[in-house]
C-alpha positions as CSV (number, residue, x, y, z in Angstrom):
1,M,44.7,-86.0,-79.4
2,N,46.8,-83.0,-78.5
3,E,46.2,-81.1,-75.3
4,A,43.3,-78.9,-76.0
5,G,44.0,-75.2,-76.7
6,D,47.8,-75.6,-76.8
7,N,48.7,-76.4,-80.4
8,R,51.5,-74.0,-81.0
9,I,54.9,-73.6,-82.5
10,V,57.7,-74.3,-80.0
11,W,60.7,-73.8,-82.3
12,Q,61.3,-72.0,-85.5
13,P,64.6,-72.4,-87.5
14,S,66.4,-69.2,-88.2
15,K,67.0,-68.1,-91.8
16,N,70.7,-68.8,-91.4
17,R,70.1,-72.3,-90.2
18,I,67.6,-73.1,-92.9
19,E,70.0,-71.8,-95.7
20,A,72.9,-73.7,-94.2
21,S,71.1,-77.0,-94.2
22,S,71.8,-79.9,-96.6
23,L,68.1,-80.1,-97.4
24,F,68.0,-76.4,-98.5
25,N,71.1,-77.0,-100.6
26,F,69.6,-80.1,-102.2
27,A,66.4,-78.1,-103.0
28,Q,68.5,-75.4,-104.7
29,K,70.4,-77.8,-106.8
30,T,67.2,-79.5,-108.0
31,H,65.2,-76.3,-108.5
32,D,64.9,-76.8,-112.3
33,Q,63.2,-80.1,-111.7
34,H,60.6,-79.2,-109.1
35,G,60.3,-75.4,-109.4
36,C,59.8,-74.9,-105.7
37,E,61.4,-72.3,-103.4
38,P,64.2,-74.1,-101.6
39,D,62.6,-73.7,-98.2
40,D,59.2,-75.1,-99.4
41,Y,59.2,-78.5,-97.8
42,Q,55.7,-79.4,-98.9
43,G,56.6,-78.6,-102.5
44,L,59.7,-80.9,-102.2
45,L,57.6,-83.6,-100.7
46,D,55.0,-83.4,-103.4
47,W,57.8,-83.6,-106.1
48,S,59.4,-86.6,-104.4
49,M,56.0,-88.5,-104.7
50,T,54.8,-87.3,-108.1
51,E,58.1,-87.5,-110.0
52,P,59.9,-90.5,-108.4
53,K,62.2,-91.0,-111.4
54,A,63.6,-87.5,-111.1
55,F,63.7,-87.5,-107.3
56,Y,65.5,-90.8,-106.8
57,N,68.0,-90.0,-109.6
58,A,68.7,-86.7,-107.8
59,L,68.9,-88.4,-104.4
60,W,71.5,-91.0,-105.6
61,D,73.6,-88.1,-106.9
62,E,73.2,-85.9,-103.8
63,L,74.2,-88.8,-101.5
64,E,77.3,-89.5,-103.7
65,I,76.5,-93.2,-103.7
66,I,79.5,-95.3,-104.7
67,G,78.4,-97.8,-107.3
68,D,76.9,-98.2,-110.8
69,K,73.5,-96.4,-110.8
70,G,72.3,-98.2,-114.0
71,E,69.8,-96.9,-116.5
72,R,66.6,-96.6,-114.4
73,A,65.9,-95.1,-111.0
74,I,62.6,-97.0,-110.7
75,A,60.8,-99.8,-112.5
76,P,57.1,-99.2,-111.8
77,S,54.4,-101.8,-111.3
78,Y,50.7,-101.9,-110.7
79,N,51.5,-104.0,-107.6
80,I,53.1,-101.9,-104.9
81,K,55.2,-104.9,-103.8
82,D,56.7,-105.4,-107.2
83,V,58.0,-101.9,-107.7
84,C,61.8,-102.0,-108.0
85,F,64.3,-99.2,-107.4
86,F,67.5,-98.9,-109.5
87,P,67.0,-102.4,-111.0
88,E,70.3,-102.4,-113.0
89,S,72.4,-100.9,-110.2
90,R,75.3,-102.5,-108.4
91,L,76.7,-101.3,-105.1
92,N,78.2,-102.4,-101.8
93,Y,76.9,-101.0,-98.5
94,A,80.3,-101.3,-96.7
95,E,82.2,-99.6,-99.5
96,N,80.0,-96.6,-99.1
97,L,80.5,-96.4,-95.3
98,L,84.3,-97.0,-95.5
99,R,85.0,-94.2,-98.0
100,E,87.9,-91.9,-97.2
101,P,89.8,-94.0,-94.7
102,D,91.8,-91.3,-93.1
103,E,92.8,-90.3,-89.6
104,R,89.5,-88.7,-88.7
105,L,87.6,-90.4,-85.9
106,A,85.1,-92.9,-87.0
107,I,83.8,-94.1,-83.6
108,I,84.0,-93.0,-80.0
109,A,82.7,-95.9,-77.9
110,H,81.6,-95.6,-74.3
111,R,80.5,-98.2,-71.8
112,D,78.7,-97.5,-68.5
113,D,81.8,-98.6,-66.5
114,G,83.6,-95.5,-67.7
115,T,85.5,-97.2,-70.5
116,R,86.2,-94.9,-73.5
117,R,87.7,-96.2,-76.8
118,E,88.1,-94.6,-80.2
119,I,89.0,-95.7,-83.7
120,S,89.9,-93.7,-86.8
121,R,88.4,-94.2,-90.2
122,K,91.7,-95.8,-91.4
123,E,91.9,-98.1,-88.4
124,L,88.2,-99.1,-88.9
125,Y,88.9,-99.9,-92.6
126,D,92.0,-102.0,-91.7
127,K,90.1,-104.0,-89.1
128,V,87.2,-104.6,-91.5
129,S,89.7,-105.7,-94.1
130,S,91.2,-108.3,-91.6
131,L,87.9,-109.7,-90.5
132,A,86.6,-109.9,-94.1
133,Q,89.6,-112.0,-95.0
134,A,89.0,-114.2,-92.0
135,L,85.3,-114.6,-92.9
136,R,86.2,-115.4,-96.5
137,K,88.7,-118.0,-95.3
138,M,85.8,-119.6,-93.3
139,G,83.8,-119.9,-96.5
140,V,81.5,-117.0,-96.1
141,V,80.2,-115.9,-99.5
142,K,77.4,-113.6,-100.8
143,G,74.1,-114.7,-99.5
144,D,75.5,-116.4,-96.4
145,R,74.3,-115.3,-93.0
146,V,76.5,-114.1,-90.2
147,G,74.7,-114.0,-86.8
148,A,75.7,-111.9,-83.9
149,I,75.0,-111.5,-80.2
150,V,76.8,-108.2,-79.6
151,T,76.9,-104.9,-77.7
152,H,76.8,-101.5,-79.3
153,D,80.5,-101.2,-79.6
154,I,83.4,-101.1,-82.1
155,E,83.6,-104.8,-82.7
156,A,79.9,-105.0,-83.7
157,I,80.3,-102.4,-86.4
158,I,83.5,-104.1,-87.7
159,G,81.5,-107.3,-87.9
160,Y,78.6,-105.7,-89.7
161,L,80.8,-104.0,-92.3
162,A,83.1,-107.0,-92.9
163,T,80.0,-109.2,-93.5
164,S,78.4,-106.7,-95.9
165,S,81.7,-106.2,-97.8
166,L,81.4,-109.8,-98.9
167,G,77.8,-109.5,-99.9
168,A,76.8,-111.7,-97.0
169,I,73.8,-111.0,-94.6
170,W,74.2,-109.7,-91.1
171,S,71.7,-110.3,-88.3
172,S,72.3,-109.2,-84.7
173,C,70.7,-109.6,-81.3
174,S,71.4,-107.8,-78.1
175,P,73.1,-110.0,-75.5
176,D,70.3,-109.3,-73.0
177,F,67.8,-111.3,-75.1
178,G,68.6,-114.6,-73.3
179,P,69.0,-118.1,-74.6
180,A,65.5,-118.8,-75.9
181,S,64.9,-115.3,-77.4
182,A,68.3,-115.3,-79.3
183,S,67.7,-118.9,-80.4
184,D,64.2,-118.2,-81.6
185,R,65.7,-115.6,-83.9
186,L,69.1,-116.8,-85.1
187,S,68.1,-120.5,-85.5
188,Q,65.7,-119.5,-88.3
189,I,68.4,-118.1,-90.5
190,T,71.1,-120.8,-90.0
191,P,74.2,-118.5,-89.8
192,K,77.5,-119.9,-91.1
193,V,79.4,-117.9,-88.5
194,L,78.3,-116.5,-85.1
195,I,80.1,-113.5,-83.6
196,A,79.3,-113.0,-79.9
197,V,80.4,-111.2,-76.7
198,A,81.3,-113.7,-74.0
199,S,80.1,-111.2,-71.3
200,Y,79.1,-107.5,-70.9
201,Q,78.8,-104.9,-68.2
202,Y,75.6,-103.4,-67.0
203,A,75.2,-101.0,-64.1
204,G,78.3,-102.3,-62.3
205,K,77.5,-106.0,-62.9
206,T,79.2,-108.5,-65.3
207,I,76.6,-110.5,-67.2
208,D,77.6,-113.9,-68.6
209,V,76.5,-114.5,-72.2
210,L,77.9,-118.0,-72.5
211,P,74.6,-119.9,-71.8
212,T,73.0,-117.9,-74.6
213,I,75.8,-118.6,-77.0
214,R,75.7,-122.4,-76.2
215,E,72.0,-122.5,-76.9
216,V,72.3,-120.7,-80.2
217,C,75.2,-122.9,-81.2
218,A,73.0,-125.9,-80.4
219,T,70.0,-124.7,-82.4
220,A,71.4,-122.5,-85.2
221,K,74.4,-124.8,-85.7
222,P,77.0,-122.2,-87.0
223,E,80.2,-123.7,-88.4
224,Q,82.4,-121.1,-86.7
225,L,82.2,-119.0,-83.6
226,I,84.1,-115.7,-83.1
227,L,84.1,-114.7,-79.4
228,I,84.7,-111.1,-78.4
229,T,86.5,-111.7,-75.1
230,E,89.8,-111.1,-73.4
231,Q,90.1,-114.6,-72.1
232,M,88.9,-117.6,-74.0
233,P,86.5,-119.9,-72.1
234,E,86.3,-123.7,-72.7
235,L,85.8,-124.7,-76.3
236,F,82.3,-125.0,-77.6
237,H,81.5,-128.5,-78.6
238,G,81.2,-129.0,-82.3
239,V,82.0,-125.4,-83.2
240,T,85.4,-124.1,-84.2
241,T,86.0,-121.2,-81.9
242,H,88.2,-118.1,-82.4
243,Q,89.1,-115.0,-80.2
244,F,88.1,-111.8,-82.1
245,D,91.4,-109.8,-81.7
246,A,93.6,-112.8,-82.2
247,L,91.8,-113.7,-85.4
248,L,92.2,-110.3,-86.8
249,Q,95.9,-110.3,-86.1
250,Q,96.3,-113.3,-88.4
251,Y,95.3,-111.2,-91.5
252,S,97.3,-108.1,-92.5
253,P,95.1,-105.3,-93.7
254,R,94.9,-104.8,-97.4
255,K,92.6,-103.2,-100.0
256,I,89.1,-104.6,-99.5
257,D,87.7,-106.4,-102.4
258,F,84.1,-105.2,-102.0
259,V,81.5,-107.5,-103.7
260,P,79.1,-105.4,-105.9
261,M,75.6,-106.5,-105.3
262,P,72.1,-105.7,-106.8
263,F,70.2,-102.9,-105.2
264,N,67.7,-105.4,-103.6
265,A,70.3,-107.9,-102.4
266,P,69.7,-108.7,-98.7
267,L,72.0,-106.8,-96.3
268,A,70.4,-107.4,-92.8
269,I,67.8,-109.5,-91.1
270,L,65.9,-107.8,-88.3
271,Y,63.2,-109.4,-86.1
272,S,59.7,-108.5,-84.9
273,S,59.2,-108.4,-81.2
274,G,57.9,-112.0,-81.1
275,T,55.2,-111.3,-78.5
276,T,52.5,-113.0,-80.6
277,G,54.6,-116.0,-81.8
278,V,58.0,-116.8,-83.3
279,P,59.6,-113.5,-84.4
280,K,59.3,-112.6,-88.1
281,C,62.7,-112.5,-89.9
282,I,62.4,-109.1,-91.7
283,T,65.0,-109.0,-94.5
284,H,66.2,-105.6,-95.7
285,S,68.1,-104.7,-98.8
286,A,71.6,-103.0,-99.0
287,G,70.5,-100.4,-101.6
288,G,67.2,-99.6,-99.9
289,L,68.7,-99.1,-96.4
290,L,71.7,-97.2,-97.7
291,L,69.7,-94.6,-99.6
292,Q,66.9,-94.4,-97.2
293,H,69.1,-94.0,-94.2
294,L,71.4,-91.4,-95.8
295,K,68.3,-89.4,-97.0
296,E,67.0,-89.3,-93.4
297,L,70.4,-88.7,-91.8
298,K,71.7,-86.0,-94.2
299,L,68.6,-84.3,-95.5
300,Q,66.0,-84.8,-92.7
301,S,68.3,-84.7,-89.7
302,D,71.0,-82.5,-91.2
303,I,73.9,-84.6,-90.0
304,R,77.2,-83.6,-91.6
305,A,80.7,-84.7,-92.1
306,N,83.0,-84.4,-89.0
307,E,80.0,-83.9,-86.7
308,R,79.4,-86.2,-83.8
309,F,76.3,-88.2,-83.8
310,F,75.0,-90.2,-80.8
311,Y,72.0,-92.6,-80.6
312,F,71.3,-94.7,-77.5
313,T,70.4,-98.1,-78.9
314,T,71.2,-101.8,-78.7
315,C,72.2,-104.1,-81.6
316,G,68.7,-105.7,-81.4
317,W,67.0,-102.4,-82.4
318,M,66.8,-100.9,-85.9
319,M,68.2,-97.7,-84.7
320,W,71.6,-99.4,-84.5
321,N,71.6,-100.1,-88.2
322,W,70.4,-96.5,-88.8
323,Q,73.1,-94.9,-86.8
324,V,75.9,-96.9,-88.3
325,S,74.9,-95.7,-91.8
326,A,76.0,-92.2,-90.8
327,L,79.6,-93.3,-91.4
328,A,78.9,-92.8,-95.1
329,L,78.5,-89.1,-94.4
330,G,81.8,-88.8,-92.7
331,A,80.2,-88.3,-89.3
332,T,81.8,-89.6,-86.1
333,L,79.6,-92.1,-84.2
334,V,79.4,-91.8,-80.4
335,T,78.2,-95.0,-79.0
336,Y,77.2,-96.1,-75.5
337,D,76.7,-99.6,-74.1
338,G,75.1,-100.2,-70.7
339,N,72.6,-98.5,-68.4
340,P,71.8,-95.0,-69.7
341,A,71.2,-93.9,-66.1
342,Y,74.4,-95.3,-64.6
343,P,76.0,-94.1,-62.4
344,T,73.6,-91.1,-62.6
345,Q,70.6,-90.1,-64.6
346,S,72.7,-87.4,-66.3
347,R,75.2,-89.9,-67.7
348,L,74.2,-89.4,-71.4
349,I,73.7,-85.7,-71.0
350,D,77.3,-85.5,-69.7
351,L,78.4,-87.1,-73.0
352,I,77.0,-84.3,-75.0
353,D,79.4,-81.8,-73.5
354,A,82.3,-84.3,-73.1
355,E,82.2,-85.4,-76.8
356,K,80.7,-82.2,-78.3
357,I,77.8,-84.2,-79.7
358,A,75.8,-82.3,-82.4
359,T,72.9,-84.8,-82.9
360,F,71.7,-86.6,-79.8
361,G,69.3,-89.5,-80.3
362,T,67.3,-91.1,-77.5
363,S,63.8,-92.3,-76.6
364,A,60.7,-90.6,-75.2
365,K,61.1,-92.7,-72.1
366,F,64.6,-91.3,-71.4
367,I,63.4,-87.8,-71.8
368,D,60.5,-88.5,-69.4
369,A,62.9,-90.2,-66.9
370,C,65.2,-87.1,-67.0
371,N,62.1,-84.9,-66.3
372,N,61.0,-87.1,-63.4
373,A,64.5,-87.0,-62.0
374,G,64.3,-83.2,-62.0
375,L,67.3,-82.7,-64.3
376,T,67.8,-79.2,-65.7
377,P,70.6,-79.4,-68.3
378,L,70.1,-75.7,-69.1
379,E,71.6,-74.9,-65.7
380,S,74.0,-77.9,-65.2
381,H,75.5,-78.3,-68.7
382,D,76.7,-76.1,-71.6
383,L,75.2,-78.1,-74.5
384,L,76.9,-75.6,-76.9
385,S,77.5,-78.3,-79.6
386,L,73.9,-79.7,-79.5
387,K,71.8,-78.7,-82.5
388,T,69.4,-81.6,-82.9
389,I,67.6,-84.0,-80.5
390,L,66.0,-87.1,-82.1
391,S,63.4,-89.1,-80.2
392,T,61.7,-92.4,-81.0
393,G,60.6,-95.7,-79.5
394,S,57.2,-94.3,-78.3
395,T,55.2,-91.1,-78.6
396,L,56.8,-87.9,-77.4
397,I,54.0,-86.3,-75.3
398,P,53.4,-82.5,-75.5
399,S,54.8,-81.8,-72.0
400,A,58.1,-83.4,-73.1
401,F,58.4,-80.7,-75.7
402,D,58.0,-78.1,-73.0
403,Y,60.6,-79.8,-70.9
404,I,63.2,-79.9,-73.6
405,Y,62.7,-76.3,-74.6
406,Q,62.4,-74.9,-71.1
407,K,64.9,-77.1,-69.3
408,W,67.4,-78.3,-71.9
409,K,68.0,-75.7,-74.7
410,G,65.7,-73.2,-76.3
411,D,67.4,-73.3,-79.8
412,V,67.4,-77.0,-80.6
413,H,65.7,-78.9,-83.3
414,L,63.6,-81.5,-81.4
415,A,62.5,-84.1,-84.0
416,S,60.1,-86.8,-82.9
417,I,60.6,-89.6,-85.5
418,S,58.6,-92.7,-86.2
419,G,59.1,-95.8,-88.4
420,G,60.0,-99.2,-87.2
421,T,61.7,-102.5,-87.7
422,D,59.4,-103.3,-90.6
423,I,61.1,-100.7,-92.7
424,C,64.3,-100.2,-90.7
425,A,63.8,-96.5,-91.3
426,C,61.3,-93.7,-90.8
427,F,58.0,-92.8,-92.3
428,L,57.6,-89.6,-90.2
429,G,60.1,-87.2,-88.6
430,G,61.7,-83.9,-88.7
431,N,63.1,-81.5,-91.3
432,P,65.3,-78.4,-90.8
433,L,63.1,-76.1,-93.0
434,Q,60.0,-76.0,-90.9
435,P,58.9,-75.1,-87.3
436,V,58.3,-77.7,-84.6
437,W,54.7,-77.8,-83.3
438,R,54.2,-79.0,-79.7
439,G,53.3,-82.7,-79.5
440,E,53.6,-83.3,-83.2
441,L,55.9,-85.1,-85.6
442,Q,56.8,-82.6,-88.3
443,G,55.6,-84.6,-91.2
444,A,56.3,-87.3,-93.8
445,M,59.9,-88.0,-95.0
446,L,60.7,-87.3,-98.6
447,G,59.4,-90.0,-100.9
448,M,56.9,-91.3,-98.4
449,D,53.3,-90.9,-99.7
450,L,51.6,-91.2,-96.4
451,D,47.9,-91.0,-95.6
452,V,45.6,-91.7,-92.7
453,V,42.5,-93.8,-93.6
454,D,39.4,-95.2,-92.0
455,E,38.6,-98.8,-91.7
456,E,37.3,-98.9,-95.2
457,G,40.5,-97.4,-96.6
458,R,39.0,-93.9,-97.2
459,S,41.3,-91.0,-96.7
460,L,40.6,-88.9,-93.6
461,P,40.8,-85.1,-94.0
462,R,43.4,-82.9,-92.5
463,P,42.0,-80.3,-90.0
464,A,41.4,-76.8,-91.5
465,M,42.3,-75.0,-88.3
466,A,45.2,-75.3,-85.8
467,Q,43.0,-75.8,-82.8
468,E,40.9,-78.5,-84.5
469,N,41.7,-82.2,-83.9
470,G,41.8,-84.6,-86.8
471,Q,40.2,-88.0,-86.9
472,A,42.5,-90.9,-86.0
473,G,42.8,-93.8,-88.4
474,E,45.3,-96.2,-90.0
475,L,48.7,-94.9,-91.2
476,V,49.3,-96.1,-94.7
477,C,51.8,-95.5,-97.5
478,R,50.2,-95.3,-101.0
479,K,53.4,-95.8,-103.0
480,A,56.4,-98.1,-102.9
481,H,59.3,-96.8,-100.8
482,L,63.0,-97.6,-100.7
483,S,63.1,-99.6,-97.5
484,M,60.2,-102.0,-98.0
485,P,61.6,-105.4,-96.9
486,V,62.9,-107.8,-99.6
487,K,61.0,-110.6,-97.9
488,F,60.6,-112.5,-94.6
489,W,63.3,-115.1,-94.3
490,G,61.8,-118.6,-94.6
491,D,58.5,-117.2,-96.0
492,E,58.9,-119.1,-99.3
493,D,55.7,-118.2,-100.9
494,G,55.6,-114.6,-99.6
495,S,52.2,-115.1,-97.9
496,R,53.3,-113.9,-94.4
497,Y,54.9,-110.8,-95.9
498,H,51.8,-110.0,-97.9
499,A,49.6,-110.6,-94.9
500,A,51.7,-108.3,-92.7
501,Y,51.5,-105.2,-94.8
502,F,49.2,-105.5,-97.9
503,E,46.3,-107.7,-96.9
504,R,44.4,-105.0,-94.9
505,F,44.1,-102.5,-97.7
506,S,44.5,-103.4,-101.4
507,G,47.4,-101.5,-103.0
508,L,48.5,-99.8,-99.8
509,W,51.2,-100.5,-97.3
510,A,49.4,-100.7,-93.9
511,H,52.0,-99.9,-91.2
512,G,50.0,-100.9,-88.2
513,D,50.1,-97.5,-86.5
514,F,47.0,-95.5,-85.4
515,A,47.6,-91.9,-86.5
516,E,46.1,-88.5,-86.9
517,K,46.8,-85.7,-89.4
518,R,47.4,-82.2,-88.1
519,F,46.7,-78.8,-89.5
520,S,50.5,-78.0,-89.5
521,G,51.2,-80.8,-92.0
522,G,52.4,-82.9,-89.1
523,Y,51.1,-86.0,-87.5
524,I,50.4,-87.6,-84.1
525,I,50.9,-91.3,-83.5
526,H,48.3,-92.7,-81.1
527,G,49.7,-96.2,-80.7
528,R,49.7,-99.5,-82.6
529,S,46.6,-100.5,-84.4
530,D,46.6,-104.0,-82.8
531,T,46.3,-102.4,-79.4
532,T,43.7,-99.8,-80.3
533,L,40.9,-99.5,-77.7
534,N,37.3,-99.8,-78.9
535,P,34.9,-98.9,-76.1
536,G,31.4,-98.5,-77.5
537,G,32.7,-99.0,-81.0
538,V,34.8,-95.8,-80.9
539,R,38.5,-96.4,-81.7
540,I,41.0,-94.8,-79.3
541,G,44.8,-94.9,-79.4
542,T,46.5,-95.9,-76.2
543,S,49.0,-93.1,-76.4
544,E,46.2,-90.6,-76.2
545,I,45.7,-91.8,-72.6
546,Y,49.4,-92.0,-71.8
547,R,49.9,-88.4,-72.9
548,Q,47.6,-87.3,-70.0
549,V,48.6,-89.9,-67.4
550,E,52.3,-89.2,-67.8
551,T,51.8,-85.6,-66.8
552,I,50.8,-86.7,-63.3
553,D,54.0,-86.5,-61.2
554,V,53.3,-89.6,-58.9
555,V,52.8,-91.9,-61.9
556,E,56.0,-93.6,-62.9
557,E,54.6,-95.6,-65.8
558,A,51.3,-96.9,-67.1
559,V,49.8,-99.5,-69.4
560,T,46.2,-99.4,-70.7
561,V,44.3,-102.2,-72.4
562,G,40.8,-103.0,-73.5
563,Q,38.9,-105.6,-71.5
564,D,36.1,-107.4,-73.3
565,I,33.1,-107.6,-71.0
566,H,29.3,-107.9,-71.3
567,G,29.5,-107.7,-75.1
568,D,31.4,-104.5,-75.1
569,Q,34.9,-103.3,-74.2
570,R,36.0,-101.2,-71.3
571,I,39.3,-99.3,-70.8
572,V,41.5,-100.6,-68.0
573,L,44.4,-98.5,-66.8
574,F,47.2,-100.0,-64.8
575,V,49.6,-97.5,-63.1
576,R,53.0,-98.0,-61.5
577,L,53.4,-95.3,-59.0
578,K,56.6,-93.8,-57.6
579,P,57.9,-95.3,-54.4
580,D,55.9,-94.7,-51.2
581,E,52.9,-93.4,-53.3
582,T,49.4,-95.0,-52.9
583,L,46.5,-95.1,-55.4
584,T,43.8,-93.3,-53.4
585,D,40.4,-92.5,-54.6
586,E,41.6,-88.9,-54.8
587,L,44.4,-89.9,-57.1
588,R,42.0,-91.9,-59.3
589,Q,39.8,-88.9,-59.6
590,T,42.8,-86.7,-60.6
591,I,43.8,-89.2,-63.3
592,R,40.2,-89.4,-64.6
593,T,39.9,-85.6,-64.6
594,R,43.2,-85.1,-66.4
595,I,42.2,-87.7,-69.1
596,R,38.7,-86.2,-69.5
597,S,39.9,-82.6,-69.9
598,G,43.1,-83.4,-71.9
599,A,41.6,-86.1,-74.2
600,S,37.8,-86.7,-74.0
601,P,35.2,-88.4,-71.8
602,R,35.4,-91.5,-74.0
603,H,39.1,-91.9,-73.0
604,V,38.4,-92.1,-69.3
605,P,39.2,-95.6,-67.9
606,A,36.4,-97.7,-66.4
607,K,39.0,-99.2,-64.0
608,I,42.3,-97.7,-62.6
609,I,44.4,-100.3,-60.9
610,A,47.8,-100.0,-59.1
611,I,50.4,-102.5,-60.3
612,E,54.0,-103.1,-59.2
613,A,55.5,-103.9,-62.6
614,I,54.7,-103.5,-66.3
615,P,56.0,-106.0,-68.9
616,H,58.4,-104.7,-71.5
617,T,59.7,-106.3,-74.7
618,R,63.4,-106.9,-75.2
619,S,63.5,-103.6,-77.1
620,G,62.1,-101.8,-74.0
621,K,58.6,-101.2,-75.3
622,I,55.5,-101.7,-73.1
623,S,53.8,-105.0,-74.1
624,E,50.1,-104.0,-74.1
625,I,49.3,-107.2,-76.0
626,A,50.8,-109.4,-73.3
627,V,48.8,-107.6,-70.6
628,R,45.6,-107.8,-72.6
629,D,45.9,-111.5,-73.2
630,T,46.8,-112.2,-69.6
631,I,43.7,-110.4,-68.1
632,H,41.6,-112.4,-70.6
633,G,43.1,-115.7,-69.4
634,R,44.8,-116.3,-72.8
635,A,48.3,-117.7,-72.9
636,V,51.0,-115.3,-74.0
637,K,52.5,-117.0,-77.0
638,N,56.2,-116.1,-76.5
639,L,57.2,-115.2,-73.0
640,D,60.9,-115.2,-74.1
641,A,60.2,-112.0,-76.1
642,L,59.6,-110.2,-72.8
643,M,62.3,-108.6,-70.7
644,N,60.4,-109.3,-67.5
645,P,57.8,-112.0,-68.1
646,E,57.4,-112.6,-64.4
647,A,55.5,-109.3,-64.3
648,L,52.5,-110.9,-66.0
649,E,51.7,-112.9,-62.8
650,L,50.5,-109.6,-61.3
651,Y,47.8,-109.3,-63.9
652,K,46.2,-112.7,-63.3
653,N,42.9,-113.1,-61.4
654,I,42.5,-109.5,-60.5
655,A,39.3,-109.2,-58.4
656,E,38.5,-105.7,-59.7
657,L,38.2,-107.0,-63.3
658,K,35.7,-109.7,-62.4
659,D,32.7,-107.4,-62.4
């Protein structure tokens, strides 16, 4: 629910900016097919859903995909799972990203220790060529898996592209996952080769990754290990080990023999969080991710050739794959590995000016941390190059919109985007043709036939007035989309895949988000469906509570869950306060009043409890499920999926929850 009485436009693109955008240009070129004005986003969206053959044909051409398109853009089916895009096409993901290997910068890589490296498109092509030759010599062929435990750095991107150039499948974990978490993931896919960093830097400390590598070698049993390290450690028993740079030097760069693959051939395996069991191995296609990513990057985010594009991410998050795809547009990637607030909270903001970043991608939590730290980039930085800010990972609360436009830059496109690992892409996000409304995602991405439905699958109406709140329900997609996973690896009969997305509502993709339509055409995400609160039988999204609590200055962080008690459910709110702050009765009342006035009386927690730590998944998200299970005395199925599992001890046997 938005903050009452303050639904308003906070940014309006200028006429010049609209007409200069790639989306406007695409709309002009395809006018004869859709008949809409080029700034009519809703018209374009309707066309993309009602005329998929025309839309996807035009999209392939607009994105200048290298490959054989084939005769058909789409092979329809009554079953949403069986719809196939470009069934006769052949392409190679890496070939599209490595086009035009010239002296322009491909990557500028930063680490939190101050290290800065850069690589040109020609140098990147040559290193991919050398590694591809090495992998081929090791016996890697199409369909094989290459696992990785890597940082967001140049070597990871070289590994990804070399693997995909062969038609093989890439799967990466962040090195902070730890032995059990990395093993849970990579052992399921039996990689032929493992690429890994021996250590990495974080906030001035050197972290040893060798214990994790040894565990993965023991369980996943790769035949070869390529270590990214300056000094080789002792040999790994039973695994032929190579040093990354030395291995590349053995192979002189030459023209890459890209392996053409079917559109639906697997490109990458990503993993669910694993908090409810062994992580699911979500397998994505090369064609689906290539077209979906470039659509979102070029048309929705307006990223262009020679511009600098930054996203703070790790190699265990889908945003890493998403950012890398921008190489196909000729953009320069600016990457960062380490603590985003080291040595100061302004570290990443400093990069905007230093590297002339045009599109800056981050998380809602980072924006909130900057606000809590009192940063005012409008006064301390130029930000002249900055035209777009992208935010994802969690809901961007209305006050965060105020903070960006008042304290960062008044003329910037702030796009809150939402999708997930399940699609390795976005369902909802921004577009450069329309205004930004406070607290809202601008709307559905092209080709995404989204709806919000009740528990029976019936469509919920969009509000007729700006000040009217919509009814929250399940976010669904009514038609097939490019980045539906190919399968779950190891799910031989497809039952787990079907249960994850198609079992809830027949013929619909159920994404697992609790969402609300807005009058503007936009949406609000209220949290995950599996953590939706249900006091008195009324469904409430957790983010509706966070939106209010996070506006209270002394609250550092919060987690809210439903506690089953006396045949009903009550809302319990745990708050982590700033240092030296105490949860007094007065503060409890302030929190309740803020929630009651900003959301509704039904959202007010029955219990508000101070807590010293809140558990997070390895991708940095608050684990509401782990807290909920712990307060109910249920075992958390996979503690290794948590960054700080020891925090759960704080939630056991809390006296206030006994009555």
